[in-house]
DRENPA-3360 file (N, C-alpha, C; in nm, 2 decimals, always signed):
BEGIN
1 = XXXXXXXX = +6.50/+4.76/+8.39/+6.49/+4.88/+8.52/+6.31/+4.83/+8.58 ~ +6.32/+4.85/+8.75/+6.19/+4.83/+8.77/+6.23/+4.94/+8.85 ~ +6.06/+4.96/+8.85/+6.01/+5.08/+8.93/+5.97/+5.00/+9.08 ~ +5.98/+5.14/+9.25/+5.98/+5.07/+9.27/+5.82/+5.14/+9.40 ~ +5.86/+5.30/+9.33/+5.74/+5.37/+9.39/+5.77/+5.46/+9.34 ~ +5.63/+5.54/+9.36/+5.67/+5.71/+9.30/+5.59/+5.78/+9.40 ~ +5.57/+5.89/+9.45/+5.49/+5.92/+9.53/+5.53/+6.11/+9.48 ~ +5.46/+6.25/+9.53/+5.43/+6.35/+9.50/+5.44/+6.46/+9.66;
9 = XXXXXXXX = +5.47/+6.61/+9.61/+5.45/+6.69/+9.69/+5.33/+6.78/+9.66 ~ +5.27/+6.86/+9.72/+5.18/+6.98/+9.65/+5.23/+7.08/+9.76 ~ +5.19/+7.17/+9.67/+5.22/+7.29/+9.79/+5.09/+7.29/+9.89 ~ +5.10/+7.39/+9.98/+4.95/+7.34/+10.06/+4.85/+7.52/+10.01 ~ +4.90/+7.57/+9.90/+4.77/+7.69/+9.85/+4.73/+7.62/+9.72 ~ +4.56/+7.60/+9.76/+4.52/+7.55/+9.64/+4.43/+7.66/+9.62 ~ +4.37/+7.66/+9.50/+4.26/+7.74/+9.44/+4.18/+7.71/+9.34 ~ +4.06/+7.71/+9.35/+3.98/+7.70/+9.22/+4.01/+7.75/+9.09;
17 = XXXXXXXX = +3.94/+7.68/+8.99/+3.97/+7.80/+8.87/+3.92/+7.92/+8.88 ~ +3.84/+7.93/+8.95/+3.78/+8.07/+8.89/+3.83/+8.18/+9.00 ~ +3.88/+8.11/+9.14/+3.94/+8.18/+9.21/+4.10/+8.21/+9.17 ~ +4.14/+8.14/+9.06/+4.29/+8.21/+9.02/+4.24/+8.28/+8.91 ~ +4.12/+8.25/+8.83/+4.05/+8.35/+8.73/+4.06/+8.51/+8.77 ~ +3.99/+8.53/+8.90/+3.91/+8.62/+8.91/+4.07/+8.74/+8.98 ~ +4.17/+8.62/+9.02/+4.28/+8.71/+9.09/+4.38/+8.75/+8.96 ~ +4.39/+8.65/+8.87/+4.40/+8.69/+8.71/+4.38/+8.83/+8.62;
25 = XXXXXXXX = +4.21/+8.84/+8.65/+4.16/+8.95/+8.58/+4.21/+9.08/+8.68 ~ +4.20/+9.11/+8.80/+4.29/+9.22/+8.81/+4.43/+9.27/+8.78 ~ +4.50/+9.18/+8.76/+4.63/+9.15/+8.66/+4.62/+9.24/+8.58 ~ +4.51/+9.16/+8.53/+4.45/+9.26/+8.30/+4.40/+9.38/+8.34 ~ +4.33/+9.42/+8.47/+4.25/+9.56/+8.43/+4.33/+9.60/+8.35 ~ +4.29/+9.69/+8.26/+4.35/+9.84/+8.19/+4.44/+9.77/+8.08 ~ +4.46/+9.65/+8.07/+4.55/+9.58/+8.00/+4.52/+9.49/+7.86 ~ +4.40/+9.44/+7.89/+4.32/+9.38/+7.81/+4.22/+9.43/+7.81;
33 = XXXXXXXX = +4.14/+9.43/+7.66/+4.00/+9.46/+7.63/+3.92/+9.39/+7.68 ~ +3.96/+9.23/+7.65/+3.82/+9.17/+7.64/+3.87/+9.05/+7.76 ~ +3.84/+9.06/+7.83/+3.82/+9.02/+7.99/+3.74/+8.84/+7.93 ~ +3.62/+8.84/+7.84/+3.52/+8.76/+7.88/+3.60/+8.65/+7.77 ~ +3.71/+8.64/+7.70/+3.78/+8.61/+7.58/+3.89/+8.51/+7.67 ~ +3.95/+8.61/+7.77/+4.00/+8.51/+7.89/+3.94/+8.40/+7.92 ~ +3.82/+8.45/+8.00/+3.74/+8.37/+8.08/+3.74/+8.22/+7.99 ~ +3.66/+8.27/+7.86/+3.61/+8.13/+7.82/+3.78/+8.03/+7.80;
41 = XXXXXXXX = +3.88/+8.13/+7.75/+4.02/+8.04/+7.73/+4.05/+7.98/+7.88 ~ +4.01/+8.01/+8.01/+4.01/+7.97/+8.11/+3.95/+7.83/+8.12 ~ +3.80/+7.88/+8.08/+3.73/+7.76/+8.14/+3.77/+7.64/+7.99 ~ +3.79/+7.66/+7.92/+3.81/+7.54/+7.79/+3.93/+7.47/+7.80 ~ +4.04/+7.49/+7.90/+4.12/+7.43/+7.93/+4.07/+7.27/+8.04 ~ +3.97/+7.30/+8.10/+3.88/+7.21/+8.15/+3.96/+7.16/+8.32 ~ +4.08/+7.28/+8.34/+4.11/+7.24/+8.48/+4.00/+7.27/+8.59 ~ +4.00/+7.22/+8.66/+3.99/+7.29/+8.76/+4.00/+7.29/+8.88;
49 = XXXXXXXX = +4.13/+7.36/+8.93/+4.18/+7.41/+9.05/+4.33/+7.39/+9.00 ~ +4.43/+7.47/+9.11/+4.54/+7.42/+9.09/+4.62/+7.40/+9.20 ~ +4.74/+7.41/+9.27/+4.82/+7.46/+9.37/+4.95/+7.51/+9.34 ~ +4.92/+7.63/+9.42/+5.06/+7.75/+9.35/+5.14/+7.75/+9.48 ~ +5.26/+7.78/+9.42/+5.39/+7.74/+9.55/+5.38/+7.88/+9.62 ~ +5.34/+7.99/+9.61/+5.26/+8.05/+9.72/+5.16/+8.11/+9.71 ~ +5.11/+8.19/+9.83/+4.98/+8.23/+9.83/+4.97/+8.34/+9.69 ~ +4.85/+8.39/+9.66/+4.84/+8.49/+9.52/+4.90/+8.59/+9.60;
57 = XXXXXXXX = +4.84/+8.65/+9.72/+4.90/+8.74/+9.74/+5.04/+8.78/+9.78 ~ +5.12/+8.70/+9.77/+5.22/+8.70/+9.76/+5.34/+8.72/+9.64 ~ +5.27/+8.60/+9.55/+5.30/+8.57/+9.45/+5.24/+8.71/+9.39 ~ +5.19/+8.82/+9.37/+5.18/+8.97/+9.31/+5.28/+9.01/+9.38 ~ +5.35/+9.02/+9.52/+5.44/+9.10/+9.52/+5.55/+9.04/+9.47 ~ +5.57/+8.91/+9.40/+5.70/+8.92/+9.33/+5.71/+9.01/+9.18 ~ +5.86/+9.12/+9.21/+5.83/+9.18/+9.10/+5.95/+9.16/+8.98 ~ +6.03/+9.09/+9.06/+6.15/+9.04/+8.93/+6.17/+8.91/+8.89;
65 = XXXXXXXX = +6.24/+8.85/+8.80/+6.31/+8.74/+8.81/+6.39/+8.68/+8.95 ~ +6.47/+8.78/+8.99/+6.54/+8.71/+9.07/+6.44/+8.68/+9.22 ~ +6.38/+8.76/+9.24/+6.27/+8.74/+9.33/+6.19/+8.59/+9.32 ~ +6.08/+8.55/+9.21/+6.08/+8.47/+9.13/+6.14/+8.32/+9.15 ~ +6.31/+8.37/+9.17/+6.38/+8.23/+9.12/+6.41/+8.23/+9.27 ~ +6.41/+8.31/+9.35/+6.43/+8.24/+9.50/+6.35/+8.21/+9.62 ~ +6.22/+8.22/+9.52/+6.10/+8.15/+9.59/+6.09/+7.99/+9.50 ~ +6.13/+7.99/+9.44/+6.18/+7.85/+9.29/+6.25/+7.76/+9.41;
73 = XXXXXXXX = +6.38/+7.82/+9.45/+6.46/+7.72/+9.52/+6.38/+7.69/+9.65 ~ +6.38/+7.81/+9.74/+6.28/+7.75/+9.86/+6.18/+7.68/+9.86 ~ +6.09/+7.72/+9.80/+5.96/+7.59/+9.81/+6.00/+7.46/+9.73 ~ +6.05/+7.46/+9.65/+6.12/+7.38/+9.56/+6.18/+7.28/+9.61 ~ +6.25/+7.33/+9.73/+6.37/+7.20/+9.80/+6.28/+7.17/+9.93 ~ +6.21/+7.22/+9.99/+6.09/+7.20/+10.09/+5.98/+7.01/+10.01 ~ +5.93/+7.12/+9.85/+5.87/+6.99/+9.81/+5.94/+6.89/+9.75 ~ +6.05/+6.88/+9.67/+6.16/+6.80/+9.68/+6.17/+6.72/+9.77;
81 = XXXXXXXX = +6.21/+6.76/+9.90/+6.22/+6.67/+10.02/+6.11/+6.58/+10.03 ~ +5.97/+6.62/+10.05/+5.89/+6.54/+10.08/+5.89/+6.49/+10.00 ~ +5.92/+6.51/+9.86/+5.83/+6.40/+9.77/+5.93/+6.27/+9.75 ~ +6.06/+6.31/+9.77/+6.18/+6.18/+9.77/+6.12/+6.10/+9.91 ~ +6.17/+6.18/+9.99/+6.13/+6.12/+10.15/+6.02/+6.00/+10.11 ~ +5.88/+6.08/+10.09/+5.76/+5.93/+10.09/+5.81/+5.90/+9.94 ~ +5.86/+5.89/+9.88/+5.89/+5.78/+9.81/+6.01/+5.63/+9.83 ~ +6.07/+5.73/+9.92/+6.15/+5.59/+9.98/+6.11/+5.52/+10.08;
89 = XXXXXXXX = +6.02/+5.60/+10.18/+5.91/+5.53/+10.26/+5.86/+5.42/+10.19 ~ +5.77/+5.47/+10.08/+5.73/+5.34/+9.99/+5.75/+5.21/+9.97 ~ +5.87/+5.24/+9.92/+6.00/+5.14/+9.89/+6.10/+5.09/+9.99 ~ +6.02/+5.14/+10.08/+6.09/+5.07/+10.22/+6.25/+5.08/+10.19 ~ +6.31/+5.20/+10.21/+6.46/+5.25/+10.19/+6.50/+5.37/+10.26 ~ +6.58/+5.44/+10.30/+6.62/+5.50/+10.33/+6.73/+5.60/+10.22 ~ +6.66/+5.72/+10.21/+6.74/+5.81/+10.08/+6.88/+5.81/+10.12 ~ +6.96/+5.73/+10.23/+7.12/+5.72/+10.19/+7.14/+5.59/+10.10;
97 = XXXXXXXX = +7.05/+5.52/+10.08/+7.06/+5.44/+10.00/+7.10/+5.41/+9.86 ~ +7.04/+5.53/+9.86/+7.03/+5.57/+9.67/+7.17/+5.61/+9.60 ~ +7.17/+5.51/+9.50/+7.30/+5.57/+9.40/+7.30/+5.68/+9.32 ~ +7.16/+5.74/+9.30/+7.20/+5.79/+9.20/+7.06/+5.90/+9.21 ~ +7.07/+6.06/+9.20/+6.97/+6.12/+9.14/+6.96/+6.21/+9.05 ~ +6.85/+6.19/+8.91/+6.85/+6.25/+8.85/+6.76/+6.38/+8.92 ~ +6.75/+6.49/+8.82/+6.68/+6.58/+8.88/+6.63/+6.70/+8.72 ~ +6.50/+6.69/+8.70/+6.46/+6.80/+8.57/+6.36/+6.89/+8.62;
105 = XXXXXXXX = +6.41/+7.01/+8.54/+6.31/+7.11/+8.57/+6.30/+7.23/+8.47 ~ +6.19/+7.29/+8.44/+6.18/+7.35/+8.35/+6.13/+7.53/+8.43 ~ +6.13/+7.54/+8.55/+6.10/+7.64/+8.61/+6.16/+7.76/+8.69 ~ +6.22/+7.69/+8.68/+6.37/+7.76/+8.82/+6.51/+7.77/+8.78 ~ +6.63/+7.81/+8.82/+6.72/+7.78/+8.80/+6.83/+7.78/+8.92 ~ +6.90/+7.71/+8.99/+6.98/+7.73/+9.10/+7.11/+7.62/+9.08 ~ +7.23/+7.71/+9.11/+7.35/+7.63/+9.10/+7.47/+7.67/+9.28 ~ +7.44/+7.58/+9.29/+7.44/+7.42/+9.33/+7.30/+7.40/+9.29;
113 = XXXXXXXX = +7.30/+7.33/+9.20/+7.15/+7.24/+9.20/+7.09/+7.20/+9.29 ~ +6.92/+7.16/+9.23/+6.86/+7.17/+9.36/+6.87/+6.99/+9.40 ~ +6.96/+6.92/+9.34/+7.00/+6.81/+9.35/+7.12/+6.79/+9.45 ~ +7.17/+6.88/+9.45/+7.33/+6.88/+9.55/+7.24/+6.96/+9.65 ~ +7.13/+7.05/+9.65/+7.10/+7.12/+9.77/+7.02/+7.03/+9.86 ~ +6.98/+6.94/+9.78/+6.87/+6.87/+9.87/+7.02/+6.73/+9.95 ~ +7.13/+6.73/+9.91/+7.19/+6.61/+9.98/+7.22/+6.62/+10.14 ~ +7.26/+6.74/+10.19/+7.22/+6.78/+10.36/+7.08/+6.76/+10.40;
121 = XXXXXXXX = +7.01/+6.77/+10.34/+6.85/+6.76/+10.39/+6.83/+6.64/+10.41 ~ +6.85/+6.53/+10.29/+6.81/+6.40/+10.26/+6.93/+6.30/+10.33 ~ +7.05/+6.34/+10.33/+7.16/+6.29/+10.45/+7.19/+6.18/+10.29 ~ +7.20/+6.22/+10.17/+7.26/+6.13/+10.08/+7.38/+6.07/+10.06 ~ +7.43/+5.97/+10.03/+7.58/+5.93/+10.05/+7.66/+5.99/+10.01 ~ +7.77/+6.01/+10.03/+7.91/+6.10/+9.97/+7.93/+6.13/+9.83 ~ +7.94/+5.97/+9.81/+7.91/+5.93/+9.66/+7.79/+5.95/+9.56 ~ +7.71/+5.98/+9.57/+7.60/+5.98/+9.47/+7.61/+6.07/+9.40;
129 = XXXXXXXX = +7.58/+5.97/+9.27/+7.57/+6.02/+9.13/+7.47/+6.13/+9.10 ~ +7.50/+6.26/+9.06/+7.42/+6.35/+9.05/+7.41/+6.37/+8.92 ~ +7.26/+6.38/+8.84/+7.25/+6.41/+8.71/+7.12/+6.52/+8.66 ~ +7.16/+6.63/+8.70/+7.04/+6.75/+8.71/+7.01/+6.79/+8.51 ~ +6.88/+6.77/+8.51/+6.87/+6.80/+8.38/+6.80/+6.93/+8.35 ~ +6.78/+7.09/+8.31/+6.71/+7.19/+8.26/+6.64/+7.20/+8.12 ~ +6.56/+7.23/+8.09/+6.53/+7.29/+7.93/+6.43/+7.22/+7.88 ~ +6.45/+7.02/+7.95/+6.37/+6.93/+7.85/+6.20/+6.93/+7.83;
137 = XXXXXXXX = +6.14/+7.07/+7.97/+6.01/+7.14/+7.94/+5.91/+6.98/+7.96 ~ +5.84/+6.97/+7.92/+5.69/+6.87/+7.90/+5.72/+6.75/+7.96 ~ +5.83/+6.73/+7.85/+5.92/+6.60/+7.82/+5.99/+6.58/+7.93 ~ +6.00/+6.62/+8.05/+6.14/+6.63/+8.15/+6.11/+6.46/+8.22 ~ +5.98/+6.45/+8.30/+5.98/+6.31/+8.36/+5.99/+6.20/+8.26 ~ +5.93/+6.21/+8.14/+5.99/+6.07/+8.01/+6.13/+6.10/+7.97 ~ +6.19/+6.17/+7.98/+6.27/+6.18/+7.95/+6.40/+6.12/+8.06 ~ +6.36/+6.18/+8.17/+6.43/+6.21/+8.31/+6.44/+6.02/+8.35;
145 = XXXXXXXX = +6.34/+5.92/+8.32/+6.30/+5.78/+8.30/+6.41/+5.70/+8.17 ~ +6.39/+5.76/+8.10/+6.48/+5.73/+8.00/+6.63/+5.70/+8.07 ~ +6.65/+5.86/+8.10/+6.80/+5.82/+8.12/+6.85/+5.75/+8.29 ~ +6.71/+5.77/+8.37/+6.68/+5.69/+8.42/+6.76/+5.50/+8.42 ~ +6.68/+5.48/+8.35/+6.68/+5.35/+8.25/+6.84/+5.29/+8.24 ~ +6.88/+5.41/+8.12/+6.97/+5.44/+8.07/+7.13/+5.39/+8.22 ~ +7.08/+5.47/+8.30/+7.19/+5.44/+8.43/+7.20/+5.33/+8.49 ~ +7.07/+5.26/+8.55/+7.10/+5.15/+8.58/+7.12/+5.01/+8.50;
153 = XXXXXXXX = +7.09/+5.05/+8.33/+7.13/+4.96/+8.27/+7.28/+4.88/+8.27 ~ +7.34/+5.01/+8.30/+7.49/+5.01/+8.31/+7.53/+4.97/+8.51 ~ +7.42/+5.00/+8.57/+7.48/+4.97/+8.71/+7.43/+4.92/+8.78 ~ +7.37/+4.76/+8.71/+7.20/+4.73/+8.77/+7.20/+4.67/+8.89 ~ +7.29/+4.65/+8.94/+7.26/+4.67/+9.14/+7.24/+4.78/+9.23 ~ +7.20/+4.87/+9.12/+7.24/+4.98/+9.21/+7.06/+5.06/+9.22 ~ +7.02/+5.16/+9.30/+6.90/+5.25/+9.32/+6.92/+5.39/+9.28 ~ +6.81/+5.42/+9.20/+6.81/+5.52/+9.15/+6.70/+5.61/+9.18;
161 = XXXXXXXX = +6.69/+5.75/+9.22/+6.55/+5.82/+9.23/+6.55/+5.93/+9.10 ~ +6.42/+5.92/+9.05/+6.37/+6.06/+8.96/+6.31/+6.17/+9.00 ~ +6.40/+6.29/+9.03/+6.30/+6.41/+9.08/+6.23/+6.52/+8.98 ~ +6.12/+6.58/+8.96/+6.10/+6.63/+8.94/+6.00/+6.76/+9.00 ~ +6.04/+6.89/+8.97/+5.99/+7.01/+9.06/+5.97/+7.11/+8.92 ~ +5.79/+7.16/+8.92/+5.79/+7.23/+8.80/+5.69/+7.33/+8.90 ~ +5.74/+7.44/+8.93/+5.64/+7.57/+9.02/+5.61/+7.65/+8.92 ~ +5.53/+7.62/+8.79/+5.50/+7.74/+8.69/+5.39/+7.86/+8.70;
169 = XXXXXXXX = +5.36/+7.89/+8.82/+5.34/+7.97/+8.88/+5.36/+8.10/+8.89 ~ +5.53/+8.02/+8.91/+5.62/+8.18/+8.95/+5.67/+8.22/+8.82 ~ +5.67/+8.14/+8.72/+5.70/+8.23/+8.59/+5.59/+8.34/+8.53 ~ +5.48/+8.40/+8.55/+5.35/+8.43/+8.56/+5.41/+8.57/+8.46 ~ +5.39/+8.58/+8.36/+5.40/+8.71/+8.27/+5.35/+8.81/+8.33 ~ +5.30/+8.90/+8.37/+5.19/+9.04/+8.41/+5.14/+9.07/+8.24 ~ +5.28/+9.16/+8.20/+5.25/+9.20/+8.08/+5.27/+9.16/+7.94 ~ +5.26/+9.03/+7.97/+5.26/+8.98/+7.87/+5.06/+8.94/+7.85;
177 = XXXXXXXX = +5.04/+8.99/+7.70/+4.91/+8.96/+7.67/+4.86/+8.88/+7.56 ~ +4.96/+8.80/+7.52/+4.97/+8.71/+7.41/+4.83/+8.65/+7.40 ~ +4.82/+8.56/+7.35/+4.72/+8.43/+7.35/+4.78/+8.35/+7.43 ~ +4.90/+8.28/+7.36/+4.98/+8.18/+7.43/+5.02/+8.19/+7.59 ~ +5.06/+8.30/+7.61/+5.05/+8.31/+7.76/+4.91/+8.33/+7.83 ~ +4.77/+8.40/+7.80/+4.69/+8.45/+7.84/+4.61/+8.25/+7.91 ~ +4.62/+8.16/+7.78/+4.64/+8.02/+7.78/+4.69/+7.92/+7.88 ~ +4.79/+7.99/+7.90/+4.94/+7.91/+7.97/+4.87/+7.93/+8.14;
185 = XXXXXXXX = +4.83/+8.07/+8.15/+4.79/+8.10/+8.30/+4.70/+8.03/+8.31 ~ +4.63/+7.99/+8.27/+4.51/+7.86/+8.28/+4.50/+7.71/+8.27 ~ +4.66/+7.70/+8.24/+4.66/+7.59/+8.22/+4.73/+7.52/+8.37 ~ +4.91/+7.56/+8.39/+4.98/+7.50/+8.46/+4.98/+7.53/+8.60 ~ +5.02/+7.41/+8.70/+5.01/+7.43/+8.84/+5.15/+7.43/+8.89 ~ +5.17/+7.37/+8.99/+5.28/+7.38/+9.09/+5.28/+7.26/+9.15 ~ +5.41/+7.16/+9.21/+5.39/+7.05/+9.25/+5.55/+6.97/+9.21 ~ +5.59/+6.83/+9.29/+5.69/+6.78/+9.30/+5.65/+6.68/+9.29;
193 = XXXXXXXX = +5.73/+6.56/+9.22/+5.74/+6.45/+9.18/+5.86/+6.36/+9.22 ~ +5.88/+6.23/+9.28/+5.97/+6.13/+9.25/+5.93/+6.02/+9.21 ~ +6.06/+5.93/+9.17/+6.00/+5.77/+9.16/+6.14/+5.74/+9.17 ~ +6.12/+5.60/+9.24/+6.26/+5.55/+9.32/+6.24/+5.40/+9.20 ~ +6.38/+5.42/+9.14/+6.40/+5.25/+9.05/+6.50/+5.22/+9.09 ~ +6.49/+5.07/+9.06/+6.67/+4.94/+9.11/+6.66/+4.90/+8.95 ~ +6.77/+4.88/+9.00/+6.83/+4.79/+8.82/+6.80/+4.65/+8.86 ~ +6.83/+4.58/+8.76/+6.78/+4.47/+8.74/+6.81/+4.33/+8.85;
201 = XXXXXXXX = +6.96/+4.42/+8.85/+7.01/+4.32/+8.96/+7.01/+4.32/+9.11 ~ +6.92/+4.44/+9.15/+6.91/+4.51/+9.28/+6.82/+4.39/+9.34 ~ +6.89/+4.33/+9.50/+6.73/+4.24/+9.51/+6.60/+4.34/+9.55 ~ +6.62/+4.41/+9.56/+6.43/+4.48/+9.59/+6.38/+4.45/+9.43 ~ +6.44/+4.48/+9.32/+6.40/+4.43/+9.19/+6.30/+4.36/+9.16 ~ +6.32/+4.21/+9.21/+6.23/+4.12/+9.19/+6.07/+4.10/+9.33 ~ +6.12/+4.22/+9.39/+6.02/+4.19/+9.48/+5.89/+4.27/+9.49 ~ +5.89/+4.40/+9.35/+5.81/+4.54/+9.37/+5.73/+4.49/+9.22;
209 = XXXXXXXX = +5.58/+4.48/+9.29/+5.49/+4.46/+9.24/+5.45/+4.59/+9.14 ~ +5.50/+4.71/+9.10/+5.54/+4.82/+9.03/+5.58/+4.76/+8.88 ~ +5.55/+4.90/+8.74/+5.60/+4.80/+8.66/+5.73/+4.84/+8.63 ~ +5.81/+4.72/+8.57/+5.93/+4.77/+8.51/+5.95/+4.71/+8.35 ~ +6.01/+4.87/+8.36/+6.03/+4.98/+8.24/+6.13/+4.86/+8.12 ~ +6.08/+4.81/+8.03/+6.09/+4.71/+7.89/+6.21/+4.78/+7.78 ~ +6.19/+4.94/+7.76/+6.24/+4.98/+7.64/+6.19/+5.11/+7.63 ~ +6.26/+5.23/+7.62/+6.25/+5.38/+7.59/+6.26/+5.40/+7.44;
217 = XXXXXXXX = +6.21/+5.52/+7.42/+6.30/+5.60/+7.27/+6.22/+5.78/+7.30 ~ +6.32/+5.83/+7.18/+6.26/+5.95/+7.19/+6.25/+6.00/+7.02 ~ +6.22/+6.06/+7.01/+6.18/+6.16/+6.84/+6.21/+6.28/+6.83 ~ +6.30/+6.32/+6.74/+6.31/+6.46/+6.73/+6.22/+6.47/+6.61 ~ +6.15/+6.60/+6.62/+6.10/+6.69/+6.49/+6.20/+6.79/+6.52 ~ +6.28/+6.79/+6.33/+6.37/+6.90/+6.34/+6.25/+7.01/+6.28 ~ +6.31/+7.16/+6.28/+6.21/+7.29/+6.27/+6.13/+7.28/+6.33 ~ +6.08/+7.26/+6.49/+6.03/+7.33/+6.57/+6.07/+7.31/+6.69;
225 = XXXXXXXX = +6.15/+7.43/+6.70/+6.22/+7.49/+6.83/+6.09/+7.61/+6.88 ~ +5.97/+7.63/+6.77/+5.93/+7.79/+6.83/+5.76/+7.70/+6.84 ~ +5.79/+7.56/+6.90/+5.67/+7.47/+6.88/+5.59/+7.49/+7.08 ~ +5.73/+7.44/+7.16/+5.69/+7.51/+7.28/+5.85/+7.57/+7.30 ~ +5.79/+7.62/+7.44/+5.92/+7.64/+7.51/+5.95/+7.79/+7.60 ~ +6.04/+7.80/+7.63/+6.09/+7.95/+7.67/+6.15/+8.04/+7.58 ~ +6.09/+8.20/+7.57/+6.16/+8.26/+7.55/+6.23/+8.38/+7.73 ~ +6.37/+8.35/+7.70/+6.41/+8.40/+7.87/+6.46/+8.51/+7.83;
233 = XXXXXXXX = +6.44/+8.61/+7.97/+6.50/+8.75/+7.94/+6.48/+8.80/+8.09 ~ +6.52/+8.92/+8.16/+6.54/+8.97/+8.22/+6.45/+8.99/+8.31 ~ +6.30/+8.96/+8.22/+6.15/+8.95/+8.27/+6.13/+8.82/+8.37 ~ +6.25/+8.70/+8.32/+6.25/+8.58/+8.32/+6.15/+8.50/+8.21 ~ +6.10/+8.43/+8.29/+6.03/+8.29/+8.14/+5.90/+8.33/+8.09 ~ +5.94/+8.34/+7.92/+5.80/+8.37/+7.87/+5.73/+8.30/+7.76 ~ +5.63/+8.27/+7.80/+5.58/+8.10/+7.68/+5.63/+8.11/+7.59 ~ +5.63/+8.02/+7.51/+5.62/+8.01/+7.37/+5.57/+7.81/+7.35;
241 = XXXXXXXX = +5.46/+7.90/+7.33/+5.32/+7.75/+7.29/+5.25/+7.81/+7.16 ~ +5.31/+7.72/+7.06/+5.21/+7.72/+6.91/+5.09/+7.66/+6.91 ~ +4.97/+7.68/+6.81/+4.88/+7.63/+6.80/+4.90/+7.52/+6.70 ~ +4.99/+7.44/+6.68/+5.05/+7.35/+6.56/+5.04/+7.23/+6.65 ~ +5.09/+7.23/+6.79/+5.11/+7.11/+6.85/+5.01/+6.97/+6.86 ~ +4.87/+7.05/+6.86/+4.77/+6.93/+6.84/+4.77/+6.87/+6.67 ~ +4.82/+6.97/+6.60/+4.86/+6.92/+6.44/+4.98/+6.86/+6.44 ~ +5.06/+6.86/+6.52/+5.18/+6.77/+6.53/+5.14/+6.61/+6.58;
249 = XXXXXXXX = +5.12/+6.62/+6.68/+5.02/+6.51/+6.72/+4.97/+6.42/+6.63 ~ +4.85/+6.49/+6.60/+4.79/+6.42/+6.47/+4.89/+6.36/+6.35 ~ +5.01/+6.41/+6.33/+5.08/+6.38/+6.18/+5.18/+6.30/+6.24 ~ +5.19/+6.25/+6.34/+5.33/+6.22/+6.43/+5.33/+6.08/+6.53 ~ +5.23/+6.12/+6.59/+5.25/+5.99/+6.73/+5.21/+5.84/+6.68 ~ +5.10/+5.86/+6.60/+5.07/+5.71/+6.55/+5.16/+5.65/+6.49 ~ +5.25/+5.66/+6.41/+5.36/+5.63/+6.30/+5.46/+5.64/+6.45 ~ +5.51/+5.74/+6.52/+5.66/+5.68/+6.62/+5.60/+5.59/+6.72;
257 = XXXXXXXX = +5.48/+5.57/+6.77/+5.45/+5.45/+6.89/+5.42/+5.33/+6.81 ~ +5.36/+5.33/+6.65/+5.37/+5.21/+6.62/+5.48/+5.17/+6.58 ~ +5.63/+5.26/+6.56/+5.75/+5.17/+6.51/+5.79/+5.14/+6.64 ~ +5.78/+5.20/+6.75/+5.83/+5.21/+6.84/+5.79/+5.02/+6.88 ~ +5.68/+5.06/+6.90/+5.61/+4.93/+6.98/+5.66/+4.83/+6.85 ~ +5.66/+4.79/+6.74/+5.69/+4.72/+6.64/+5.89/+4.70/+6.68 ~ +5.96/+4.75/+6.69/+6.08/+4.75/+6.75/+6.04/+4.65/+6.89 ~ +5.94/+4.60/+6.94/+5.97/+4.52/+7.05/+5.87/+4.40/+7.05;
265 = XXXXXXXX = +5.82/+4.45/+6.92/+5.75/+4.29/+6.86/+5.61/+4.28/+6.97 ~ +5.56/+4.40/+6.93/+5.42/+4.41/+7.00/+5.37/+4.52/+6.89 ~ +5.22/+4.55/+6.94/+5.12/+4.63/+6.85/+5.07/+4.70/+6.94 ~ +4.97/+4.79/+6.89/+4.87/+4.90/+6.88/+4.75/+4.80/+7.04 ~ +4.72/+4.73/+6.99/+4.65/+4.65/+7.04/+4.64/+4.56/+7.13 ~ +4.73/+4.60/+7.13/+4.80/+4.46/+7.29/+4.81/+4.57/+7.39 ~ +4.83/+4.71/+7.36/+4.81/+4.76/+7.53/+4.70/+4.81/+7.58 ~ +4.66/+4.80/+7.72/+4.56/+4.82/+7.78/+4.55/+4.91/+7.84;
273 = XXXXXXXX = +4.72/+5.03/+7.87/+4.71/+5.10/+7.95/+4.79/+5.22/+7.89 ~ +4.77/+5.34/+7.88/+4.83/+5.47/+7.85/+4.80/+5.58/+7.92 ~ +4.94/+5.60/+7.95/+5.00/+5.79/+8.00/+5.06/+5.85/+7.93 ~ +4.98/+6.00/+7.93/+5.02/+6.08/+7.88/+5.04/+6.20/+7.92 ~ +5.08/+6.31/+7.87/+5.12/+6.47/+7.92/+5.05/+6.49/+7.79 ~ +4.86/+6.54/+7.81/+4.83/+6.59/+7.70/+4.86/+6.79/+7.68 ~ +4.85/+6.86/+7.80/+4.87/+7.01/+7.80/+4.77/+7.08/+7.73 ~ +4.65/+6.98/+7.78/+4.52/+7.05/+7.76/+4.43/+6.92/+7.67;
281 = XXXXXXX = +4.34/+6.99/+7.64/+4.20/+6.88/+7.59/+4.24/+6.92/+7.42 ~ +4.22/+6.97/+7.37/+4.31/+6.96/+7.21/+4.44/+6.86/+7.19 ~ +4.53/+6.89/+7.30/+4.59/+6.81/+7.24/+4.55/+6.65/+7.27 ~ +4.49/+6.65/+7.38/+4.42/+6.48/+7.43/+4.33/+6.45/+7.34 ~ +4.25/+6.52/+7.29/+4.16/+6.46/+7.18/+4.30/+6.43/+7.03 ~ +4.37/+6.52/+7.00/+4.47/+6.46/+6.88/+4.54/+6.35/+6.94 ~ +4.56/+6.30/+7.07/+4.62/+6.16/+7.08/+4.51/+6.06/+7.05;
% end
């Protein structure tokens, strides 16, 4: 599989970390006794600023899961359209040339799925293959690329786009004063990203200067369901975030990577670039 282009779309509402903390501090008034601790948590994640799907004042007005999910669909479609359109322009193709769209998210629900709702906006061909994924969390982009690679191996003369939309701010839980939730309110932002890929037999595959996917692999860790994810209720998405994540990385990642590279006749010292999703400085240090 050959990568042809990548691009992204961000909401227009940008706030510094300090501005967001001041807004969040108002939400915590009378609910949490140690505001200084929250300030330290938000500072320690080393995030400078974030884009939000809606302005802070409007975010305060979203009182139900349904209202937040409606905002996810509205803003997500706008960002998803921009991301795909920009990626297609970079690749020198029209959206109606795409043969498949794979879509991943973990911050909102839609039926028909977002990829279907984008069909009219972007004039996809009627026969476009759609593969929506929900629940993959932080691994959605990597797993999505793997599934895109799988599909293009089976259809080597085709074009596919992978789209990710995550609007994390819309999952805010105002009544949850647990440490995982307080940390998450300082970590995650909103945006969409798209990558256009071609099968090895597609004419554009030989012309792209971008990376080619050689192989993919994932590893499942048993009994880690409560390490990271959501508790979903009538209030929406409640964060599940274990302090054990850095330890899992330290215990497993090197061996997993070495085994994967060995299967491809490679070793760690042959790699010059890494792309990883750290989820905060502690995880990055563990990596």
